C-alpha positions as CSV (number, residue, x, y, z in Angstrom):
1,M,10.1,-24.0,-19.4
2,P,9.0,-20.4,-19.6
3,Y,7.3,-19.3,-22.8
4,Y,8.8,-16.4,-24.4
5,P,7.1,-14.9,-27.6
6,N,9.1,-13.5,-30.5
7,E,8.0,-10.3,-29.6
8,I,6.5,-8.3,-26.2
9,E,2.5,-9.6,-26.1
10,Y,-0.4,-7.4,-24.6
11,S,-3.8,-9.1,-23.5
12,E,-6.4,-6.9,-23.6
13,K,-7.8,-5.2,-20.7
14,Y,-10.1,-6.6,-17.9
15,E,-11.6,-5.2,-14.9
16,D,-11.9,-6.5,-11.5
17,D,-15.4,-7.5,-9.9
18,D,-15.9,-3.6,-8.1
19,H,-14.7,-1.5,-11.4
20,V,-12.3,0.3,-9.5
21,Y,-8.8,-1.2,-11.6
22,E,-8.7,-2.4,-15.0
23,Y,-5.8,-4.8,-15.3
24,R,-3.3,-6.1,-18.5
25,H,-0.8,-8.5,-18.1
26,V,2.6,-7.9,-20.8
27,I,4.8,-11.1,-21.8
28,L,8.1,-9.9,-22.4
29,D,10.3,-11.6,-25.3
30,K,13.2,-12.9,-24.1
31,P,15.7,-9.9,-24.9
32,A,13.1,-7.7,-23.1
33,A,13.0,-10.1,-20.1
34,Q,16.6,-10.4,-19.9
35,D,16.6,-6.1,-19.7
36,M,14.3,-6.5,-16.8
37,M,16.2,-8.9,-14.8
38,R,19.4,-6.8,-15.4
39,I,17.1,-3.3,-13.9
40,S,14.9,-5.2,-11.1
41,G,18.0,-7.5,-9.6
42,P,18.3,-10.6,-8.1
43,E,15.1,-9.1,-5.9
44,K,13.1,-8.8,-9.0
45,R,11.4,-5.6,-8.0
46,L,8.3,-3.8,-9.5
47,L,9.6,-1.5,-12.5
48,E,8.6,1.9,-12.8
49,E,7.5,3.4,-15.7
50,D,10.4,5.2,-17.3
51,E,12.1,1.5,-16.4
52,W,9.0,-0.7,-18.5
53,R,9.3,1.8,-21.4
54,R,13.4,1.3,-21.6
55,I,13.0,-2.2,-22.1
56,G,10.5,-1.6,-25.1
57,V,6.9,-2.4,-23.4
58,R,5.0,0.3,-24.9
59,Q,1.4,1.3,-23.8
60,S,-0.8,4.3,-22.9
61,R,-0.1,6.8,-19.8
62,G,-1.4,5.6,-16.0
63,W,-0.3,2.0,-15.9
64,Q,1.5,0.9,-13.0
65,H,3.9,-2.5,-12.2
66,Y,1.8,-3.7,-9.4
67,H,2.9,-7.3,-9.0
68,I,5.2,-9.8,-9.6
69,H,4.4,-13.2,-10.4
70,R,7.1,-15.3,-8.8
71,P,7.1,-18.3,-11.3
72,E,6.9,-16.0,-14.4
73,P,8.9,-12.9,-13.6
74,H,9.0,-12.0,-17.4
75,V,5.2,-11.9,-17.5
76,L,4.5,-8.1,-16.1
77,L,1.2,-7.3,-14.5
78,F,0.1,-3.9,-14.7
79,R,-3.3,-1.9,-13.3
80,R,-4.5,1.5,-13.2
81,P,-7.7,3.0,-12.0
82,V,-10.8,2.9,-14.2
83,G,-11.5,6.5,-16.2
84,T,-8.0,7.1,-16.1
85,D,-7.1,9.2,-19.1
86,A,-4.8,7.3,-21.4
87,V,-3.4,10.3,-22.5
88,T,-2.3,12.3,-19.7
89,G,-2.1,9.1,-17.3
90,R,-4.4,10.9,-14.7
91,Y,-7.6,9.6,-13.1
92,P,-10.8,11.5,-12.5
93,D,-10.5,13.6,-9.6
94,V,-11.7,11.5,-6.7
95,P,-11.7,12.9,-3.2
96,D,-9.6,11.0,-0.7
97,I,-11.9,8.8,1.6
98,V,-10.5,9.7,5.1
99,V,-11.5,7.5,8.0
100,A,-11.0,7.0,11.3
101,V,-10.4,3.1,13.1
102,D,-10.8,1.8,16.0
103,A,-10.7,-1.9,17.5
104,E,-13.0,-3.6,20.3
105,S,-12.3,-6.9,21.9
106,Q,-15.6,-9.0,22.1
107,V,-16.6,-11.4,25.1
108,D,-15.5,-14.4,22.8
109,G,-12.4,-13.3,21.9
110,S,-12.3,-11.7,18.4
111,V,-11.8,-8.0,17.6
112,V,-14.2,-5.9,15.6
113,I,-12.8,-2.6,13.4
114,T,-15.0,0.1,13.1
115,C,-14.3,2.4,10.3
116,T,-16.1,5.8,10.8
117,S,-15.9,9.1,9.3
118,L,-14.4,11.9,10.8
119,A,-17.7,13.1,11.9
120,G,-18.3,10.0,13.7
121,T,-20.6,8.1,10.9
122,V,-20.0,4.3,11.2
123,L,-19.4,3.4,7.6
124,H,-17.8,-0.3,8.1
125,T,-17.2,-2.8,10.3
126,M,-15.6,-6.1,10.4
127,E,-14.3,-9.0,12.5
128,A,-10.6,-8.8,12.2
129,Y,-8.3,-11.8,12.6
130,A,-4.6,-11.7,14.1
131,G,-2.7,-11.6,10.8
132,L,-4.3,-8.8,9.4
133,V,-1.8,-6.3,8.1
134,A,-2.1,-2.4,7.3
135,D,-1.9,-2.8,3.6
136,V,-4.6,-5.8,3.5
137,Y,-6.9,-3.5,5.2
138,V,-6.6,-0.7,3.2
139,L,-7.1,-2.8,0.3
140,L,-10.6,-4.1,1.6
141,L,-11.7,-0.6,2.1
142,S,-10.7,0.5,-1.4
143,R,-12.9,-2.3,-2.2
144,F,-15.8,-1.4,0.0
145,F,-15.5,2.5,-1.0
146,K,-14.9,1.7,-5.1
147,V,-12.0,3.7,-5.2
148,P,-8.2,3.6,-5.8
149,V,-6.0,2.5,-2.8
150,D,-4.0,5.3,-2.8
151,Q,-7.3,7.3,-2.0
152,V,-7.8,5.9,0.9
153,K,-6.6,7.8,4.0
154,V,-6.9,5.9,7.7
155,V,-6.1,7.6,10.9
156,L,-5.4,5.7,13.7
157,P,-6.7,6.2,17.5
158,A,-3.7,8.4,18.4
159,S,-4.4,10.5,15.1
160,Q,-1.4,8.8,13.4
161,L,-1.8,8.0,9.6
162,L,-2.0,4.4,9.1
163,S,0.5,5.0,6.1
164,D,3.5,6.5,8.5
165,F,3.4,2.7,9.0
166,P,5.2,-0.4,7.3
167,S,2.3,-2.0,4.9
168,S,3.4,-5.4,6.7
169,A,2.4,-3.4,10.1
170,P,-0.1,-5.9,11.8
171,L,-3.2,-4.0,12.1
172,L,-4.6,-5.1,15.4
173,G,-1.1,-4.1,17.1
174,L,-1.2,-0.5,15.7
175,L,-4.8,-0.6,17.2
176,G,-3.6,-1.7,20.7
177,A,-5.9,-4.7,20.4
178,S,-4.8,-8.1,20.3
């Protein structure tokens, strides 16, 4: 039985360990939860800012509804980059991190992904596993570089942007590795 407060409840803000994002969760009261279900439909998609404001969520600018906790869809999970201006919703100008990636198969059968600057300097290497998907790799890089996910631009060996492919695409397949 889900817990519905008498009015919408807001958590305190908290940060991830890398100080890239600040988070908060919002527990909807029953009427707001019903409105949210009507808006998001049976697939229970993420809400855009105008949608969560329409159901009664009131908070400063820059928050993004980023995840749905399936057992409790009436608990909205929000995040925004640390340093976001609460009035404008903009975060400090951080240059995009543009990196090139390539994969190399090792003798033992593992695959090593190398991330370099466009000038060719090795910035990060990691052993990859077969199920690694594009969006998880970008998340790992954002944590490594301590920037928001949307600031990481990954260039594949064929000069294509990783963002041009589905976020669930297997990274090793896109890199031509097995």
